[in-house]
N, C-alpha and C positions, 0 to 999 in steps of 0.2 A: 481399478482408481488411477488417475493421473495427478502424480504431483506436480505442482505450479511452485514450487521452492524453490527452483532452479535455478543455476545462474544465467544471465541474460541474453546469452546463445542459445540455448537448449529451453530459455524459459519462454521464447519467443514462437518457438517449433512446438512449445506444449501447449500455450497461450491463444495463440489464433487463434487456433478451432473448437478451442472451448472455453475459456473464458472471455474469447473476444478481446484481452489485452491489446489496444490496436496503436499505431505511432501515428507522429503527425508531422508536421512541418517543422525542424528545427525552431524556425521562428515561435514556436510557440513558446519556446523555452530559452530567456536569455538570462545569463549568469552572466557575471562583472568577472572579466579576467582576470587571470592569478593563480592561486593553485597554490600545489606543496614542490618541495625538492623530493619529487621521488625516490632518488639514489640515494640521496644523504638519511631517508628516514627508513628504508630498507638493510640499514645497518643496523636498526636498534636491537635492542637486544629483546625483544620478548616476540620481533616480528615473525620467526619463525617459527615459534610457538601459536599464533594469531592463525598464520598462512597453516596450521597442521589442523586447528577446529576447523578453518574454511573444510577443508577439504576431506575432513573425517565427512562434514554433510554430507559435501558433493558425492563421496561414496558410497555412503550407506542412505540418503534421503530418508534417514530416521529424523522426525522433529526433537527428541531429545538431544540431537547431535548441535541443535541449536540453541539448546540453554546454556553451557559452556560460554557460547559466544555472547548471549544478549547480557550474560552475568558479570562478565569481566568487559565489556563494548565502552564502560563510562572512564575507563582506563588504558583503552586501547581505539582511544579513535582517531589518533596518526597513523597506528599498524592499518585499520581499516583505510584509511583513506591512499596508503599506500596500495592497498592491496586492490584496491578500484584501478588501480593505474595498471594492473596486471594484463601480460599478453593475452591470458587465457579468459574469455571470457567468462568463463563459468564462476572462475573466483571473482571477477569485478563486478559481479551482479548479483551473489553473496554479501559481498562487501555491503553493496550500494543497500541491499535490504535490510540487513544489521544496521545499519547507519540509520535507515527509516524508522525503525522499529523502539530505537532508540532515542528517535527524535533529535538526533544531530542538527545541527543547522549548518554546521560545518559541512554538511553531506552533500551542499551544493559545489562542492570542487570536485566533487565524485562525478557529480551530472553533467556539468564541464567537460572534464574528459570524456566521456560518454557520446555526450555529443561531436565533440570531434570528432570523436571514431567509426559514429553511424551519421547518414543522413537524416534520419530522423526517429523520434523515442516517443515513446510513450508518455501519458501524462504525468507522472510524478512531483512527489513536495515532499519538503523536509522539515520535519516537527507539524507547529500550531500552521494552519494556515494564515500567513502574512498580507499585509495591505495587497503586495507585489508580486503574489500567489494567484487574489482576484485580476490583477489589472493585466497579467500575461493572458489570461480565459477569457476577460472582457475584450482585451484590445482581439486576441485569433477571431473572436466569432462576430465583431465589426468589420474584420476583414471579409469573414463571407459572408457580410449581411448584407444583399440585397434589398431594391425596395419591393421585391414581390416574393421575396423567400431567402434564399443562401444558394449561393456557389456551391456547390457540392463535388464537384470534382469528377474528371473521370481516367478510364484505365485499372488496371489494378494498383496503383497503388493508393487509389481511394480508401482513406481510412474506414471502416464500422462506425465508431465512433470518436470524438475529439479526448476522452476520457476512459478511465477505466474503472475499474468498482472501488476502490480506494479514495479515488478523491472523492466521486458521490457518496461515499460515505461520510465522509471528514465535513463534506458540505454539510449533509445531513448533522453531523454533530455540533458544528459550527450555528446554523440554528436562525442564523443573522437576515434581515433582510436583503442586503449583499446577496447572501448565499441564496435564499429563495429565489431572487430575479436570476441569476446564476443556473438553478436548476431548473426556470422555466426555459430559458435558453437553450439549457443541452438538451432538455424534452423537445422543444420546439423543433430543433435544427436534426435529432434525430428522426421525428415524425415526418422532414422534409425529405432527408437526405439517403434514410437508413431503409431499404428494401424490405431485410428479414430481420427475423426476431433474434434476437441475443440476448444474455446475462444482461450486458451493461443496460440496453435496451430497456429491460423488464424492468429491470432495478430505478430508472429514472423516472418510468411511468407511477411507479410507486412511489414516490420522493416526498407527495404530500403528505401520505399518513405516516409513512416514515416519521418523517419532520416531526409528525404530535407525539407521535410511540417514541419516540428518541426524548423531548425535551422532558418528559415526566419519567423514563426510564435509565439515561444515562450519565445521571448528574447526581452529586451527593449520597452515593453507596457507601454503606458501611456494613463491615463485617468483621467477625474475629475470626480467629487460627481452623472453627471448624465449619463455617458456613461461607467460604469464599464461593465455594462452587453453584450454593442455593441459590448466594444473592446475584452472581451471572445468571445461571439458568432463567431465573424469574425475571433480570431484565434484558434478555438478548431480544431487545427487539426488532433485530433486523433477521429473525428466523419466525415464520409463524408458529402460531399456538400452540397448534398439535407435534409440529417436530422439536420447538422446544422444551416442552414438558416431558420429553424422551432426548434429548442433547447429553451428550457426553462436554463435560468442563476437566480441563487437564492442565494443570500449572506447571508452567513448561522450566520459569527461572521466574526470577529477581532481580534487576539489575544493582550496580551497586554501590549506588547512593542510595537505596532503597526505596526510589519514590514511583518506582513504574513494574509491573508485573506483564508479564509473556502467558498469555493464555493459547490454549489451542480448545476453540469450542465448534462442536462437529453433530451429526447427525446422519444417520444410516434409515434410510426407506425401502429399501431392496436389495438383493445383490450387486445390482450394478445401479445406485441410486443413492445418492449420499454427498453431503458437501462439509467442505472442515475448511475454519477463519483462524487464522492469525487474530489476538484480539488484545490489545496495549491496553492495561490501565494505567492512569495517571494518579499519583495522589494531592489534593487540591484539599491544605489544611489538615484537616480532621477527619474530611470525607475523600469518597475515589471517587475516577470519571473517569468514560470512554474515552480515551486518546488515538484511537487507530482502531478502523477494522480492515481486513485483508482477504480475502479468501489464497486458502494454502493450498487444496486439489478438490478434486471435482469426481462423483464418479457416475 
């Protein structure tokens, strides 16, 4: 089993051959300049404790160590932004992922810093997809589009895909006409420019059927204290029916505000066959809905 929840430095080593979470030119992600005063924030009374929790996760690679970060993250957003500015890429990567799981728009400051450190970066977003997220993706493809196809690029720096799985799942969950057009664009680009099969390409090819499944399964979830796992298992549209029946649903943590739940949904199909996903449910009035789906590990 290969954990995929490490910091960005090691995450790239693990993800590139396995998940094909790839990098794109930094022009794909453009955020307003600004950010936080990291030096001032580092003196926060809670920062050392936040950093301790981040390192505990990195040291053990156990999902249970993510729970405390998610639970306290609503109150530690500034600490997480400071951790993102760490010289340790594993620490900054965990801070970014925690902000993304919590849906914190402030995490864009984290992305800005990471873009300054790296000349290229995978396509991510913070919280719900916004007009700016769509526009960045649409503009990137517009720059690559020609009269006969796409500019695929040359050399070893050519990305295998301009997006990662979590972004495709975000488009599927959004389900708007604009999201559907972008999914078609991603699929067309991959068919033109990607020569070998990969997890992201496989997902984009199945996006039409997943859109229909998500439309009926990912919204207006209702559960009590004793049936959350069964409700999630039944609604896990991102798993094939056979794997869905035998899947494991683990509640990792609730956020401080009580309106987001972090789960790990996983299945095993053999000694070296299986996948695990981080799933975030978000409360919408008296119901719940899927807010994020992100691969956690693959074996």
